[in-house]
C-alpha positions in Angstrom: 156.9 154.2 111.5 158.0 150.8 110.5 156.5 147.3 110.5 158.8 144.9 112.4 158.1 141.3 111.4 159.2 138.7 113.8 158.4 135.1 113.0 154.7 135.4 111.8 153.8 138.6 113.7 153.9 142.1 112.4 154.3 145.0 114.9 154.2 148.7 114.2 156.9 150.7 116.0 158.7 154.0 115.5 161.7 154.1 113.0 164.3 154.5 115.8 163.1 151.4 117.6 163.0 149.3 114.5 166.4 150.4 113.3 168.0 149.9 116.7 166.4 146.5 117.2 167.9 145.3 113.9 171.3 146.7 114.7 171.2 145.0 118.1 170.1 141.7 116.7 172.9 141.8 114.1 175.5 142.6 116.8 174.3 139.7 119.0 174.4 137.4 116.0 178.0 138.4 115.1 179.1 137.5 118.7 177.0 134.4 119.0 175.0 135.8 121.8 171.3 136.1 122.5 169.0 138.5 124.5 165.4 139.1 125.1 164.1 142.6 124.6 160.6 144.0 125.5 159.3 146.6 123.1 156.0 148.5 123.0 154.2 148.4 119.7 150.9 148.5 117.9 149.7 145.0 117.1 148.0 144.0 113.8 144.6 145.0 115.3 145.9 148.5 116.3 146.0 147.8 120.0 149.0 148.7 122.2 151.0 145.6 123.0 154.3 144.8 124.7 156.2 142.2 122.8 159.2 140.2 124.1 161.6 139.4 121.2 164.3 136.8 121.6 167.2 138.1 119.5 169.8 135.6 118.4 171.6 134.4 115.3 168.5 132.6 114.0 166.0 135.4 114.8 163.7 135.9 111.8 163.4 139.7 112.0 162.9 142.4 109.4 161.6 146.0 109.2 159.7 147.7 106.5 158.4 151.2 106.1 154.8 152.0 106.9 152.8 155.0 105.9 150.8 156.2 108.9 150.3 159.4 110.9 149.8 157.5 114.2 152.5 158.1 116.8 154.6 155.2 117.8 154.5 153.9 121.4 157.2 155.2 123.7 160.2 152.8 123.8 162.6 155.0 125.8 163.6 152.3 128.2 164.1 149.6 125.5 166.1 152.1 123.4 168.4 152.9 126.3 168.9 149.3 127.1 169.8 148.3 123.5 172.2 151.3 123.3 173.9 150.2 126.5 174.2 146.7 125.2 175.5 147.8 121.9 178.2 149.8 123.6 179.1 146.7 125.6 179.3 144.6 122.4 181.3 147.2 120.5 185.1 147.0 120.5 186.7 149.9 122.3 187.9 152.6 120.0 191.0 154.3 121.4 192.3 157.5 119.7 195.9 158.7 120.0 196.3 160.8 123.1 193.6 159.0 125.1 196.0 156.4 126.6 198.1 157.9 129.3 200.8 156.6 131.6 203.5 154.9 129.6 205.4 156.9 127.0 207.7 154.2 125.7 209.0 150.7 126.3 211.9 152.2 128.2 209.4 153.5 130.8 208.5 149.9 131.6 211.9 149.2 133.2 211.9 145.6 132.2 215.7 145.1 132.3 
């Protein structure tokens, strides 16, 4: 579990959610984009909460480890959404052999 601190609020979430949230925030900042993400967490009083975080270049967000045996709230939908968005933001990686069709410039028949 990790404490995610956003502005002046601290929320307790599972490690995967905290790590992916920071990765997504960094990717958005690099591209000059913003997005709002809903995550389920434990508030400072221990109650279940749903927090909407606005992630952008100026988002004051951090995560720190927490020692607790409590299970984190399920953030499956939020994790799936952030992974999908990270894939959209990532440059496409093409490995040799994946691109098919044109073997050489001669095949373009430009003359």
